[in-house]
DSSP file (Angstrom, degrees, kcal/mol; ACC not computed):
  #  RESIDUE AA STRUCTURE BP1 BP2  ACC     N-H-->O    O-->H-N    N-H-->O    O-->H-N    TCO  KAPPA ALPHA  PHI   PSI    X-CA   Y-CA   Z-CA
    1    1 A X              0   0    0      0, 0.0     2,-1.0     0, 0.0     3,-0.1   0.000 360.0 360.0 360.0 140.4  -12.5   -8.4  -46.3
    2    2 A X    >   -     0   0    0      1,-0.2     3,-1.4     2,-0.1     0, 0.0  -0.693 360.0-170.8 -85.1 103.1  -11.0   -8.6  -42.8
    3    3 A X  T 3  S+     0   0    0     -2,-1.0    -1,-0.2     1,-0.3     0, 0.0   0.736  84.7  61.2 -65.3 -22.7   -9.4   -5.2  -42.1
    4    4 A X  T >  S-     0   0    0     -3,-0.1     3,-1.9     1,-0.1    -1,-0.3   0.633  96.7-139.4 -79.0 -12.3   -7.8   -6.6  -38.9
    5    5 A X  T <   -     0   0    0     -3,-1.4    -2,-0.1     1,-0.3     5,-0.1   0.780  59.4 -76.3  55.4  28.0   -5.9   -9.2  -40.9
    6    6 A X  T 3> S+     0   0    0      1,-0.1     4,-2.2     3,-0.1    -1,-0.3   0.762  91.0 147.8  58.1  26.9   -6.8  -11.6  -38.1
    7    7 A X  H <>  +     0   0    0     -3,-1.9     4,-2.6     1,-0.2     5,-0.2   0.800  64.1  58.5 -67.4 -28.6   -4.1   -9.9  -36.0
    8    8 A X  H  > S+     0   0    0      2,-0.2     4,-2.5     1,-0.2    -1,-0.2   0.942 109.7  45.2 -62.1 -45.1   -6.1  -10.5  -32.7
    9    9 A X  H  > S+     0   0    0      1,-0.2     4,-2.2     2,-0.2    -2,-0.2   0.903 112.7  50.8 -62.2 -42.3   -6.0  -14.2  -33.5
   10   10 A X  H  X S+     0   0    0     -4,-2.2     4,-1.7     2,-0.2    -2,-0.2   0.885 111.0  47.4 -67.2 -38.8   -2.3  -14.0  -34.4
   11   11 A X  H  X S+     0   0    0     -4,-2.6     4,-2.5     2,-0.2    -1,-0.2   0.934 111.3  51.9 -65.4 -45.3   -1.4  -12.2  -31.2
   12   12 A X  H  X S+     0   0    0     -4,-2.5     4,-2.5     1,-0.2    -2,-0.2   0.874 107.1  53.7 -59.0 -37.3   -3.4  -14.7  -29.1
   13   13 A X  H  X S+     0   0    0     -4,-2.2     4,-2.0     2,-0.2    -1,-0.2   0.906 109.3  47.5 -63.6 -41.8   -1.6  -17.5  -30.8
   14   14 A X  H  X S+     0   0    0     -4,-1.7     4,-2.3     2,-0.2    -2,-0.2   0.897 110.8  51.4 -67.4 -39.5    1.8  -16.0  -29.8
   15   15 A X  H  X S+     0   0    0     -4,-2.5     4,-3.0     1,-0.2    -2,-0.2   0.920 109.6  51.2 -60.2 -43.5    0.6  -15.5  -26.3
   16   16 A X  H  X S+     0   0    0     -4,-2.5     4,-2.7     2,-0.2    -2,-0.2   0.886 108.2  51.3 -62.9 -38.8   -0.5  -19.2  -26.2
   17   17 A X  H  X S+     0   0    0     -4,-2.0     4,-2.0     2,-0.2    -1,-0.2   0.942 113.7  44.1 -61.9 -46.6    2.9  -20.3  -27.4
   18   18 A X  H  X S+     0   0    0     -4,-2.3     4,-2.1     2,-0.2    -2,-0.2   0.918 114.3  49.6 -64.5 -43.8    4.7  -18.3  -24.7
   19   19 A X  H  X S+     0   0    0     -4,-3.0     4,-2.9     1,-0.2     5,-0.2   0.911 109.2  52.3 -62.4 -43.2    2.2  -19.4  -22.0
   20   20 A X  H  X S+     0   0    0     -4,-2.7     4,-1.7     1,-0.2    -1,-0.2   0.904 108.9  50.7 -59.8 -41.3    2.6  -23.1  -23.1
   21   21 A X  H  < S+     0   0    0     -4,-2.0     4,-0.5     1,-0.2    -1,-0.2   0.905 113.4  44.9 -62.6 -41.3    6.4  -22.7  -22.8
   22   22 A X  H >< S+     0   0    0     -4,-2.1     3,-0.9     1,-0.2     4,-0.4   0.857 109.5  55.2 -73.0 -35.1    6.0  -21.2  -19.3
   23   23 A X  H ><>S+     0   0    0     -4,-2.9     3,-1.8     1,-0.2     5,-1.6   0.846  97.1  65.3 -65.0 -32.4    3.5  -23.8  -18.2
   24   24 A X  G ><5S+     0   0    0     -4,-1.7     3,-1.6     1,-0.3    -1,-0.2   0.783  89.3  66.5 -61.2 -25.0    5.9  -26.6  -19.1
   25   25 A X  G < 5S+     0   0    0     -3,-0.9    -1,-0.3    -4,-0.5    -2,-0.2   0.799 103.2  46.0 -64.6 -26.4    8.1  -25.2  -16.3
   26   26 A X  G < 5S-     0   0    0     -3,-1.8    -1,-0.3    -4,-0.4    -2,-0.2   0.251 122.7-110.7 -94.7  10.2    5.3  -26.5  -14.0
   27   27 A X  T < 5S+     0   0    0     -3,-1.6     2,-0.4     1,-0.2    -3,-0.2   0.860  78.4 128.5  62.1  38.5    5.2  -29.8  -15.9
   28   28 A X      < -     0   0    0     -5,-1.6    -1,-0.2    -8,-0.1    -2,-0.2  -0.989  46.2-151.8-126.8 131.9    1.8  -28.9  -17.3
   29   29 A X     >  -     0   0    0     -2,-0.4     4,-2.4    -3,-0.1     5,-0.1  -0.516  32.7-106.7 -92.3 168.5    0.7  -29.0  -21.0
   30   30 A X  H  > S+     0   0    0      1,-0.2     4,-2.4     2,-0.2     5,-0.2   0.871 120.1  53.2 -66.1 -36.1   -2.0  -26.8  -22.5
   31   31 A X  H  > S+     0   0    0      2,-0.2     4,-1.8     1,-0.2    -1,-0.2   0.896 110.5  48.2 -65.0 -38.8   -4.4  -29.8  -22.7
   32   32 A X  H  > S+     0   0    0      2,-0.2     4,-2.5     1,-0.2    -2,-0.2   0.900 109.7  52.5 -66.5 -39.8   -3.9  -30.5  -19.0
   33   33 A X  H  X S+     0   0    0     -4,-2.4     4,-2.8     1,-0.2    -2,-0.2   0.919 107.4  51.9 -62.0 -42.2   -4.4  -26.9  -18.2
   34   34 A X  H  X S+     0   0    0     -4,-2.4     4,-2.0     2,-0.2    -1,-0.2   0.898 109.5  50.4 -59.7 -40.6   -7.7  -26.9  -20.1
   35   35 A X  H  X S+     0   0    0     -4,-1.8     4,-2.0     2,-0.2    -2,-0.2   0.933 111.7  47.1 -62.6 -47.6   -8.8  -29.9  -18.1
   36   36 A X  H  X S+     0   0    0     -4,-2.5     4,-3.0     1,-0.2    -2,-0.2   0.904 108.6  56.2 -60.1 -42.2   -7.9  -28.2  -14.8
   37   37 A X  H  X S+     0   0    0     -4,-2.8     4,-2.2     1,-0.2    -1,-0.2   0.909 106.6  49.1 -58.4 -44.0   -9.7  -25.0  -16.0
   38   38 A X  H  X S+     0   0    0     -4,-2.0     4,-1.2     1,-0.2    -1,-0.2   0.917 112.8  47.7 -62.6 -43.1  -12.9  -27.0  -16.5
   39   39 A X  H  < S+     0   0    0     -4,-2.0    51,-0.3     1,-0.2     3,-0.3   0.911 110.8  51.1 -65.1 -42.0  -12.6  -28.6  -13.1
   40   40 A X  H >< S+     0   0    0     -4,-3.0     3,-0.5     1,-0.2    -1,-0.2   0.896 113.2  44.9 -62.1 -39.7  -11.9  -25.2  -11.4
   41   41 A X  H 3< S+     0   0    0     -4,-2.2    -1,-0.2     1,-0.3    -2,-0.2   0.697 124.2  35.7 -76.1 -19.1  -15.0  -23.7  -13.1
   42   42 A X  T >< S-     0   0    0     -4,-1.2     3,-1.1    -3,-0.3    -1,-0.3  -0.539  80.6-163.1-134.4  66.4  -17.1  -26.7  -12.2
   43   43 A X  T <  S+     0   0    0     -3,-0.5    46,-0.2     1,-0.3    -3,-0.1  -0.245  79.0  24.1 -55.2 134.5  -16.1  -28.1   -8.8
   44   44 A X  T 3  S+     0   0    0     44,-2.3    -1,-0.3     1,-0.2    45,-0.2   0.708  88.3 155.5  83.2  21.0  -17.4  -31.6   -8.3
   45   45 A X  B <   -A   88   0A   0     -3,-1.1    43,-2.8    43,-1.0    -1,-0.2  -0.462  38.4-125.8 -78.8 151.7  -17.7  -32.3  -12.0
   46   46 A X     >  -     0   0    0     41,-0.2     4,-1.9    -2,-0.1     5,-0.2  -0.564  20.5-115.2 -91.7 161.6  -17.6  -35.9  -13.4
   47   47 A X  H  > S+     0   0    0     39,-0.5     4,-2.7     1,-0.2     5,-0.2   0.871 116.8  59.1 -62.1 -35.6  -15.2  -37.1  -16.0
   48   48 A X  H  > S+     0   0    0      1,-0.2     4,-1.7     2,-0.2    -1,-0.2   0.908 106.2  47.0 -60.9 -41.5  -18.2  -37.7  -18.3
   49   49 A X  H  > S+     0   0    0      2,-0.2     4,-2.1     1,-0.2    -1,-0.2   0.886 111.4  51.2 -68.3 -37.8  -19.2  -34.0  -18.1
   50   50 A X  H  X S+     0   0    0     -4,-1.9     4,-2.9     1,-0.2     5,-0.3   0.912 106.1  55.8 -63.8 -41.5  -15.6  -33.0  -18.7
   51   51 A X  H  X>S+     0   0    0     -4,-2.7     5,-1.5     1,-0.2     4,-1.2   0.902 108.4  48.4 -57.9 -41.2  -15.5  -35.2  -21.8
   52   52 A X  H  <5S+     0   0    0     -4,-1.7    -1,-0.2     2,-0.2    -2,-0.2   0.933 113.7  45.7 -63.9 -46.3  -18.6  -33.4  -23.1
   53   53 A X  H  <5S+     0   0    0     -4,-2.1    -2,-0.2     1,-0.2    -1,-0.2   0.912 124.6  31.7 -64.9 -44.0  -17.1  -30.0  -22.6
   54   54 A X  H  <5S-     0   0    0     -4,-2.9    -1,-0.2    -5,-0.2    -2,-0.2   0.441 103.3-123.8 -96.8  -0.6  -13.7  -30.7  -24.0
   55   55 A X  T  <5 +     0   0    0     -4,-1.2     2,-0.3    -5,-0.3    -3,-0.2   0.947  56.4 155.6  55.6  52.4  -14.8  -33.3  -26.6
   56   56 A X      < -     0   0    0     -5,-1.5    -1,-0.2    -6,-0.2     2,-0.1  -0.760  44.0-117.6-105.7 153.0  -12.5  -36.0  -25.3
   57   57 A X     >  -     0   0    0     -2,-0.3     4,-2.3     1,-0.1     5,-0.2  -0.482  35.4-103.7 -82.7 165.7  -12.8  -39.7  -25.6
   58   58 A X  H  > S+     0   0    0      1,-0.2     4,-2.2     2,-0.2     5,-0.2   0.881 118.6  48.9 -58.5 -43.8  -13.2  -41.8  -22.4
   59   59 A X  H  > S+     0   0    0      2,-0.2     4,-2.5     1,-0.2    -1,-0.2   0.906 110.7  49.3 -65.4 -42.9   -9.7  -43.0  -22.4
   60   60 A X  H  > S+     0   0    0      1,-0.2     4,-2.5     2,-0.2    -1,-0.2   0.911 112.2  48.4 -64.2 -42.4   -8.1  -39.6  -22.9
   61   61 A X  H  X S+     0   0    0     -4,-2.3     4,-2.5     2,-0.2    -1,-0.2   0.911 112.2  49.0 -64.2 -41.9  -10.2  -38.1  -20.1
   62   62 A X  H  X S+     0   0    0     -4,-2.2     4,-2.5    -5,-0.2    -2,-0.2   0.921 113.0  46.7 -64.2 -44.4   -9.3  -40.9  -17.7
   63   63 A X  H  X S+     0   0    0     -4,-2.5     4,-2.6     2,-0.2    -2,-0.2   0.920 113.5  48.5 -63.4 -43.7   -5.6  -40.7  -18.4
   64   64 A X  H  X S+     0   0    0     -4,-2.5     4,-2.5     2,-0.2     5,-0.2   0.915 112.6  47.9 -64.7 -43.1   -5.6  -36.9  -18.1
   65   65 A X  H  X S+     0   0    0     -4,-2.5     4,-2.2     2,-0.2    -1,-0.2   0.932 113.8  47.1 -63.2 -45.7   -7.5  -37.0  -14.8
   66   66 A X  H  X S+     0   0    0     -4,-2.5     4,-2.3     1,-0.2    -2,-0.2   0.907 113.0  49.2 -63.1 -42.0   -5.2  -39.7  -13.4
   67   67 A X  H  X S+     0   0    0     -4,-2.6     4,-1.7     2,-0.2    -1,-0.2   0.917 112.7  46.4 -63.6 -44.9   -2.1  -37.8  -14.5
   68   68 A X  H  <>S+     0   0    0     -4,-2.5     5,-2.8     2,-0.2     6,-1.0   0.832 111.6  52.0 -69.9 -31.5   -3.3  -34.5  -12.9
   69   69 A X  H ><5S+     0   0    0     -4,-2.2     3,-1.1     4,-0.2    -1,-0.2   0.919 108.9  50.4 -67.3 -43.1   -4.2  -36.3   -9.7
   70   70 A X  H 3<5S+     0   0    0     -4,-2.3    -2,-0.2     1,-0.3    -1,-0.2   0.833 109.1  51.8 -63.8 -32.6   -0.8  -37.9   -9.6
   71   71 A X  T 3<5S-     0   0    0     -4,-1.7    -1,-0.3    -5,-0.1    -2,-0.2   0.534 119.8-111.5 -81.4  -6.7    0.8  -34.4  -10.0
   72   72 A X  T < 5S+     0   0    0     -3,-1.1    21,-0.4    -4,-0.4    22,-0.3   0.669  88.2 111.9  88.2  17.2   -1.3  -33.0   -7.2
   73   73 A X  S   <S+     0   0    0     -5,-2.8    18,-2.1    20,-0.1     2,-0.3   0.698  76.5  34.1 -94.4 -22.3   -3.6  -30.8   -9.3
   74   74 A X  E     -B   90   0A   0     -6,-1.0     2,-0.3    16,-0.2    16,-0.2  -0.936  59.7-161.1-131.7 153.7   -6.9  -32.7   -8.8
   75   75 A X  E     -B   89   0A   0     14,-2.5    14,-2.3    -2,-0.3     2,-0.4  -0.965  14.4-140.5-128.6 153.2   -8.5  -34.8   -6.1
   76   76 A X  E     -B   88   0A   0     -2,-0.3     2,-0.3    12,-0.2    12,-0.2  -0.877  15.5-174.6-111.9 143.9  -11.4  -37.3   -6.5
   77   77 A X  E     -B   87   0A   0     10,-2.2    10,-3.5    -2,-0.4    -2,-0.0  -0.975  36.7 -93.8-132.7 150.0  -14.3  -37.8   -4.1
   78   78 A X  E     -B   86   0A   0     -2,-0.3     2,-0.8     8,-0.2     8,-0.2  -0.310  36.2-124.1 -60.5 142.6  -17.0  -40.4   -4.2
   79   79 A X    >   -     0   0    0      6,-1.5     3,-0.9     3,-0.4     6,-0.2  -0.816  17.1-161.4 -90.0 109.8  -20.2  -39.3   -6.1
   80   80 A X  T 3  S+     0   0    0     -2,-0.8     3,-0.2     1,-0.2    -1,-0.2   0.760  90.3  52.0 -65.1 -22.9  -23.0  -39.8   -3.6
   81   81 A X  T 3  S+     0   0    0      1,-0.3     2,-0.3    -3,-0.1    -1,-0.2   0.679 123.3  23.4 -84.8 -18.8  -25.6  -39.8   -6.4
   82   82 A X    X   -     0   0    0     -3,-0.9     3,-1.6     3,-0.2    -3,-0.4  -0.831  60.9-160.9-153.3 105.6  -23.8  -42.4   -8.5
   83   83 A X  T 3  S+     0   0    0     -2,-0.3    -1,-0.1     1,-0.3    -3,-0.1   0.625  90.2  64.3 -64.0 -13.1  -21.4  -45.0   -7.0
   84   84 A X  T 3  S+     0   0    0     -6,-0.1     2,-0.3    -5,-0.0    -1,-0.3   0.647 101.7  52.0 -86.1 -14.8  -19.9  -45.7  -10.4
   85   85 A X    <   -     0   0    0     -3,-1.6    -6,-1.5    -6,-0.2     2,-0.3  -0.774  68.2-143.0-121.4 165.8  -18.5  -42.2  -10.8
   86   86 A X  E     - B   0  78A   0     -2,-0.3   -39,-0.5    -8,-0.2     2,-0.4  -0.894  16.9-123.9-124.3 155.6  -16.3  -39.8   -8.9
   87   87 A X  E     - B   0  77A   0    -10,-3.5   -10,-2.2    -2,-0.3     2,-0.4  -0.818  23.2-141.9-100.9 139.3  -16.3  -36.1   -8.6
   88   88 A X  E     -AB  45  76A   0    -43,-2.8   -44,-2.3    -2,-0.4   -43,-1.0  -0.821  18.5-179.5-106.4 140.2  -13.3  -34.0   -9.4
   89   89 A X  E     - B   0  75A   0    -14,-2.3   -14,-2.5    -2,-0.4     2,-0.2  -0.979  27.3-117.9-134.5 146.4  -12.0  -31.0   -7.6
   90   90 A X  E     - B   0  74A   0     -2,-0.3   -16,-0.2   -51,-0.3     2,-0.1  -0.565  29.1-136.7 -79.9 147.5   -9.1  -28.7   -8.1
   91   91 A X     >  -     0   0    0    -18,-2.1     4,-1.8    -2,-0.2     3,-0.3  -0.420  29.9 -98.4 -93.9 175.2   -6.4  -28.5   -5.4
   92   92 A X  H  > S+     0   0    0      1,-0.2     4,-2.2     2,-0.2     5,-0.2   0.860 125.8  59.8 -60.9 -35.1   -4.7  -25.4   -4.0
   93   93 A X  H  > S+     0   0    0    -21,-0.4     4,-1.5     1,-0.2    -1,-0.2   0.885 103.9  49.9 -60.7 -38.5   -1.8  -26.3   -6.3
   94   94 A X  H  > S+     0   0    0     -3,-0.3     4,-1.8   -22,-0.3    -1,-0.2   0.882 108.1  53.2 -67.0 -38.8   -4.2  -26.0   -9.3
   95   95 A X  H  X S+     0   0    0     -4,-1.8     4,-1.7     1,-0.2    -2,-0.2   0.884 107.5  51.1 -64.2 -37.8   -5.4  -22.6   -8.1
   96   96 A X  H  X S+     0   0    0     -4,-2.2     4,-2.0     1,-0.2    -1,-0.2   0.860 106.0  55.8 -66.1 -34.9   -1.8  -21.4   -7.9
   97   97 A X  H  X S+     0   0    0     -4,-1.5     4,-2.6     2,-0.2    -1,-0.2   0.886 103.3  54.9 -63.8 -39.5   -1.3  -22.6  -11.5
   98   98 A X  H  X S+     0   0    0     -4,-1.8     4,-2.5     1,-0.2    -1,-0.2   0.935 108.9  47.4 -58.5 -46.8   -4.3  -20.4  -12.6
   99   99 A X  H  X S+     0   0    0     -4,-1.7     4,-2.1     1,-0.2    -1,-0.2   0.873 110.6  53.1 -63.1 -35.9   -2.6  -17.4  -11.0
  100  100 A X  H  X S+     0   0    0     -4,-2.0     4,-2.1     2,-0.2    -2,-0.2   0.918 109.4  47.4 -65.0 -44.5    0.6  -18.3  -12.8
  101  101 A X  H  X S+     0   0    0     -4,-2.6     4,-2.5     1,-0.2     5,-0.2   0.925 112.4  49.7 -64.1 -44.3   -1.0  -18.6  -16.2
  102  102 A X  H  X S+     0   0    0     -4,-2.5     4,-2.5     1,-0.2    -1,-0.2   0.893 111.0  49.5 -62.1 -39.1   -2.8  -15.2  -15.7
  103  103 A X  H  X S+     0   0    0     -4,-2.1     4,-2.2     2,-0.2    -1,-0.2   0.864 109.7  51.3 -70.4 -34.3    0.5  -13.6  -14.7
  104  104 A X  H  X S+     0   0    0     -4,-2.1     4,-1.9     2,-0.2    -2,-0.2   0.930 112.4  45.9 -65.8 -45.1    2.3  -15.0  -17.7
  105  105 A X  H  X S+     0   0    0     -4,-2.5     4,-2.5     1,-0.2     5,-0.2   0.917 111.9  51.7 -63.6 -42.4   -0.4  -13.7  -20.0
  106  106 A X  H  X S+     0   0    0     -4,-2.5     4,-2.8     1,-0.2     5,-0.2   0.905 107.5  53.0 -60.9 -41.6   -0.3  -10.3  -18.3
  107  107 A X  H  X S+     0   0    0     -4,-2.2     4,-2.2     2,-0.2    -1,-0.2   0.917 109.6  48.8 -58.6 -44.2    3.4  -10.1  -18.7
  108  108 A X  H  X S+     0   0    0     -4,-1.9     4,-2.0     2,-0.2    -2,-0.2   0.938 113.6  45.0 -62.6 -48.1    3.1  -10.7  -22.4
  109  109 A X  H  X S+     0   0    0     -4,-2.5     4,-2.4     1,-0.2    -2,-0.2   0.876 111.3  53.0 -66.8 -37.1    0.4   -8.1  -22.9
  110  110 A X  H  X S+     0   0    0     -4,-2.8     4,-1.0    -5,-0.2    -1,-0.2   0.907 107.5  53.0 -62.6 -40.3    2.3   -5.5  -20.7
  111  111 A X  H >< S+     0   0    0     -4,-2.2     3,-0.6    -5,-0.2     4,-0.3   0.928 110.7  46.5 -59.4 -45.9    5.3   -6.1  -22.9
  112  112 A X  H >< S+     0   0    0     -4,-2.0     3,-1.3     1,-0.2    -2,-0.2   0.899 109.4  54.2 -63.5 -40.3    3.3   -5.4  -26.1
  113  113 A X  H >< S+     0   0    0     -4,-2.4     3,-1.9     1,-0.3    -1,-0.2   0.653  86.2  81.9 -72.4 -15.0    1.7   -2.3  -24.6
  114  114 A X  T << S+     0   0    0     -4,-1.0    -1,-0.3    -3,-0.6    -2,-0.2   0.762  84.6  61.8 -59.8 -23.7    5.1   -0.8  -23.7
  115  115 A X  T <  S+     0   0    0     -3,-1.3     2,-0.3    -4,-0.3    -1,-0.3   0.589  93.2  81.3 -79.8  -9.4    5.3    0.4  -27.4
  116  116 A X  S <  S-     0   0    0     -3,-1.9     2,-0.1    -4,-0.1    -3,-0.0  -0.705  81.4-120.9 -98.1 147.1    2.2    2.6  -26.9
  117  117 A X     >  -     0   0    0     -2,-0.3     4,-2.9     1,-0.1     5,-0.2  -0.378  37.6-102.5 -71.5 163.5    2.0    6.0  -25.4
  118  118 A X  H  > S+     0   0    0      1,-0.2     4,-2.2     2,-0.2     5,-0.1   0.884 125.1  48.6 -55.9 -38.4   -0.2    6.4  -22.3
  119  119 A X  H  > S+     0   0    0      2,-0.2     4,-2.2     1,-0.2    -1,-0.2   0.926 112.2  47.1 -68.2 -44.9   -2.9    8.0  -24.5
  120  120 A X  H  > S+     0   0    0      1,-0.2     4,-2.9     2,-0.2    -2,-0.2   0.907 112.2  51.3 -61.9 -41.3   -2.6    5.4  -27.2
  121  121 A X  H  X S+     0   0    0     -4,-2.9     4,-2.7     2,-0.2    -1,-0.2   0.913 108.9  50.2 -63.6 -42.6   -2.8    2.7  -24.6
  122  122 A X  H  X S+     0   0    0     -4,-2.2     4,-2.1    -5,-0.2    -1,-0.2   0.917 113.8  45.2 -61.8 -43.6   -6.0    4.2  -23.0
  123  123 A X  H  X S+     0   0    0     -4,-2.2     4,-2.5     2,-0.2     5,-0.2   0.904 112.3  51.5 -67.6 -41.6   -7.7    4.4  -26.4
  124  124 A X  H  X S+     0   0    0     -4,-2.9     4,-2.8     1,-0.2    -2,-0.2   0.936 111.5  47.1 -59.2 -47.1   -6.6    0.9  -27.3
  125  125 A X  H  X S+     0   0    0     -4,-2.7     4,-2.1     2,-0.2    -1,-0.2   0.876 111.1  52.2 -64.5 -37.7   -8.0   -0.5  -24.0
  126  126 A X  H  X S+     0   0    0     -4,-2.1     4,-1.4    -5,-0.2    -1,-0.2   0.940 114.1  42.0 -62.5 -47.8  -11.3    1.5  -24.5
  127  127 A X  H  X S+     0   0    0     -4,-2.5     4,-2.0     1,-0.2    -2,-0.2   0.892 112.4  54.1 -67.5 -40.3  -11.8    0.1  -28.0
  128  128 A X  H  X S+     0   0    0     -4,-2.8     4,-2.9    -5,-0.2    -1,-0.2   0.885 105.5  54.1 -61.9 -38.4  -10.7   -3.4  -27.0
  129  129 A X  H  X S+     0   0    0     -4,-2.1     4,-2.7     2,-0.2    -1,-0.2   0.881 105.6  53.0 -64.1 -37.7  -13.3   -3.4  -24.2
  130  130 A X  H  X S+     0   0    0     -4,-1.4     4,-1.9     2,-0.2    -2,-0.2   0.937 113.0  43.8 -61.2 -46.1  -16.0   -2.5  -26.8
  131  131 A X  H  X S+     0   0    0     -4,-2.0     4,-2.5     2,-0.2    -2,-0.2   0.906 113.9  50.1 -66.3 -41.8  -15.0   -5.5  -28.9
  132  132 A X  H  X S+     0   0    0     -4,-2.9     4,-3.0     2,-0.2     5,-0.2   0.926 109.3  51.3 -63.0 -44.5  -14.7   -7.8  -25.9
  133  133 A X  H  X S+     0   0    0     -4,-2.7     4,-2.2     1,-0.2    -1,-0.2   0.908 112.6  45.9 -60.2 -43.3  -18.1   -6.8  -24.5
  134  134 A X  H  X S+     0   0    0     -4,-1.9     4,-2.2    -5,-0.2    -1,-0.2   0.916 113.5  49.7 -65.8 -42.5  -19.7   -7.5  -27.9
  135  135 A X  H  X S+     0   0    0     -4,-2.5     4,-2.3     1,-0.2    -2,-0.2   0.925 111.9  47.4 -61.4 -46.6  -17.9  -10.8  -28.2
  136  136 A X  H  X S+     0   0    0     -4,-3.0     4,-2.7     1,-0.2    -1,-0.2   0.897 111.2  51.1 -64.8 -41.4  -18.9  -12.0  -24.7
  137  137 A X  H  X S+     0   0    0     -4,-2.2     4,-1.5    -5,-0.2    -1,-0.2   0.905 111.1  48.5 -62.8 -41.8  -22.6  -11.0  -25.3
  138  138 A X  H  <>S+     0   0    0     -4,-2.2     5,-3.1     2,-0.2     6,-0.3   0.904 112.6  48.7 -64.8 -41.6  -22.6  -13.0  -28.6
  139  139 A X  H ><5S+     0   0    0     -4,-2.3     3,-2.0     3,-0.2    -2,-0.2   0.932 109.1  51.4 -63.4 -47.2  -21.1  -16.0  -26.9
  140  140 A X  H 3<5S+     0   0    0     -4,-2.7    -1,-0.2     1,-0.3    -2,-0.2   0.811 108.3  52.7 -61.6 -29.7  -23.5  -15.9  -24.0
  141  141 A X  T 3<5S-     0   0    0     -4,-1.5    -1,-0.3    -5,-0.2     3,-0.2   0.389 123.5-107.4 -85.3   3.9  -26.4  -15.8  -26.4
  142  142 A X  T < 5 -     0   0    0     -3,-2.0    -3,-0.2     1,-0.2    -2,-0.1   0.812  60.4 -73.1  70.8  33.6  -24.9  -18.9  -28.2
  143  143 A X  S  ><S+     0   0    0     -5,-3.1     4,-2.5    -6,-0.1     5,-0.3   0.789  73.9 159.4  62.2  39.4  -23.7  -17.0  -31.3
  144  144 A X  H  > S+     0   0    0     -6,-0.3     4,-2.1    -3,-0.2     5,-0.2   0.915  74.0  45.3 -62.0 -43.3  -27.0  -16.4  -33.0
  145  145 A X  H  > S+     0   0    0      1,-0.2     4,-2.3     2,-0.2    -1,-0.2   0.909 116.1  45.5 -67.4 -41.7  -25.8  -13.4  -35.2
  146  146 A X  H  > S+     0   0    0      2,-0.2     4,-2.8     1,-0.2    -1,-0.2   0.886 111.8  51.0 -71.2 -38.1  -22.6  -15.2  -36.2
  147  147 A X  H  X S+     0   0    0     -4,-2.5     4,-2.9     2,-0.2     5,-0.3   0.931 110.8  50.2 -63.4 -43.2  -24.3  -18.5  -37.0
  148  148 A X  H  X S+     0   0    0     -4,-2.1     4,-2.5    -5,-0.3    -2,-0.2   0.939 112.8  45.7 -59.1 -47.6  -26.8  -16.6  -39.2
  149  149 A X  H  X S+     0   0    0     -4,-2.3     4,-2.4     2,-0.2    -2,-0.2   0.898 113.3  50.2 -63.1 -40.3  -24.0  -14.8  -41.0
  150  150 A X  H  X S+     0   0    0     -4,-2.8     4,-1.6     2,-0.2     6,-0.3   0.941 113.8  43.9 -63.6 -47.2  -22.1  -18.0  -41.5
  151  151 A X  H  <>S+     0   0    0     -4,-2.9     5,-2.4     1,-0.2     4,-0.4   0.867 113.4  51.9 -66.9 -35.9  -25.1  -19.9  -42.9
  152  152 A X  H ><5S+     0   0    0     -4,-2.5     3,-0.7    -5,-0.3    -1,-0.2   0.908 112.8  45.2 -64.4 -42.5  -26.0  -16.9  -45.1
  153  153 A X  H 3<5S+     0   0    0     -4,-2.4    -2,-0.2     1,-0.2    -1,-0.2   0.729 114.9  46.7 -75.7 -23.4  -22.5  -16.8  -46.5
  154  154 A X  T ><5S-     0   0    0     -4,-1.6     3,-0.9    -5,-0.2    -1,-0.2   0.337 114.3-109.7-102.1   7.6  -22.2  -20.5  -47.1
  155  155 A X  T < 5 -     0   0    0     -3,-0.7    -3,-0.2    -4,-0.4    -4,-0.1   0.726  68.7 -65.4  73.4  19.4  -25.5  -21.0  -48.7
  156  156 A X  T 3 <       0   0    0     -5,-2.4    -1,-0.2    -6,-0.3    -5,-0.1   0.594 360.0 360.0  80.8   9.5  -26.8  -22.9  -45.6
  157  157 A X    <         0   0    0     -3,-0.9    -2,-0.1    -6,-0.3    -1,-0.1   0.478 360.0 360.0 -78.3 360.0  -24.4  -25.8  -46.1
């Protein structure tokens, strides 16, 4: 039984709702933000590579790239290795958007933490860091322990 009642997930969902509302003020949707995020993390990426990462079809990726380019968040450069494709790069405007999203999320978490005493907050942050570190290590290893548990619990189906 999940003693956390999935409350981390539920808080993250509320943060995402608030962030999406604030991103709309910049005329950006969450799917567009995800696209920008991939480009920022992988400067000079092709649309084909973005499609793989985000599991998008060719048309959706092309429309999103064109839309973000028109809004000034992305630029395209010729791919010297393949004349049929172009490389995508984030603009300074996209970098400012990243800072904006991080500040919106920080505002939300600061609001939540106001209900804790300084001691409670320190302990919460300490415990959260333990969970985050374990989560990140499992992710970097491609989830071997969780896949094993999932397959064990589902009978290998």
